[in-house]
C-alpha positions, 0 to 999 in steps of 0.5 A: 339431191346430194348436199355438201358436207362442208363448203370451204370459204372462197378465200381459202384455196382448195389446194390448202386442204387437198395438199400438193398433188392431192397428197392430203386427200390420199391420206384422208381416203386411207384414214376413212376407208368407208367413205367416198370423199369428193371435192367439187369446186369449193364444196366437200362431199362425203358419203358412207359410214356415219361415224367416219363421216362425223370424224371427217367433218370434224377434221376438215373444220379443225383444219380450216380453223388452222388455215384461217389462222395463217398456218401452213398445213404439213403432212405431219400436221395432218397425221397429228390432227387425224390422231386427235379427232379419232381419239376418245374423247375428241381432242381439238387439233386447232387448239393444240396446233396453234399453241405457239410457245416460241418463235425464232428465225421464222420457226415456231415451236408448238406442241404437236399432239394433245398430250404434248399440249397437256404437258406444256400446260402442266409446266405452266401450272406446277412448280415441278413437272415430270415429263416421262415417255419414250424418245422423240416425244418432245419432252426435253425440247418443249421444256427448254422452249418453255424455259426460254419463254419464261426467261424472255417474259422475265419470269425467271432470271436464268436457265439451268440445263443439266443431265447426268454423265452416267456413261462415265459414272460421273467419274470423268477423270480417266477421259482425255482432255480438259474437264469441259472437253470431257463433259461436252459429249454428254451435254451436246444434245442440250446445246443442239436444242438451244441453237434451234431456239436462240440466235446463235450469236447470243448463246456465248454471251448468255452463257458467259454471263451465267444467264444460261448454264449447261452443266452435269448433274454433279455440279448441282450438289450443294446449290440453292437455285433461286429465280431459275428455270431448271431442266433435268434431262435423262433423269432415268439415269439418276439414282434415288439419292441423286434425284433427291439431291436435285429436287431439294435444290429448288429455291424461291421463284424457281420452276423445275422440269424433269424428263426421262424414259424409264425404259432406257436406264443406263445405270451401272450394276443394277442401280435402281432409277430415281425416276422410277421410284420418285412417282411413288415417293411424291404421289399426292404432293401438291404443285408436282405433276407427273405427265406420261407421254406415249408412242402416239406423241413421238414427233420424229420420223414416223418409224420412231413411233412404230419402233417404240410401240414394237418394243413396248409389245415385245417387253409386255409379251416377255413379261407375260411369259416370265415364270420365276424359278422355284427355289427348293426348300427343306419341305421339297422332297 
């Protein structure tokens, strides 16, 4: 007699696992092609490859933990959970996807991948954390959520969000409008993220009182930032000198998170990126952590992760095929 792999508690409707119109079940079947997966009543059967059977059992048990905790499963959550159980060593989706950072207007912000969870934990455990990775990996968004969480818990007195206005070389005089109108386009992504996390009517009051400050990196020069949670975004567009200037603004009771993507440097005239060299400079310094996120951590449209991976393969192939030109010397005849 065939034994069920998992018996789902009667209190959990099976549709919570199979998804609307069996959409989750179809993902399970595509992910585990060597399994025959059957749902009967409140029992789940799986027959086939032993390794896949073990992974599928782990996946379902982790999803059941999330459902019991009151979390609604989504297609994104299913895909992220599958990636975690297939990872070696296995990450636990129930631990990752239930780590709530912030809730606002019914929306909960939490890490969506195991690497994002490690990034969030690194921010908690270190005074300075670098989040380095491609677009869409949640580097800045999660850092801002942690900043607001720290402010609400009264761990800091203010939040400072900054990024270099590199597209204009931080020389904004030639642009039309007031200074604020000139710098707003470069800071707009930070404003957008902020509106997701705080009641919109509170933002002007918090900014007018200086509790939240959004400013270009150039405005950090000469300051000492005490009791503050400071986030530097787009750090790949800082020079080595600007990076040093920023890091040395750190005051007592403060925390810094620096985020950036070293593959998207926009500095003019071949200026080396401060984010590229800082890891070598600060290697081994206590209370500083470098977290690297990858295409697997992209949480935007699924295609973004595939685009990032494709560009990574292209760059690797181009580097492998690179042959430096031989320079002729006096001995070459």
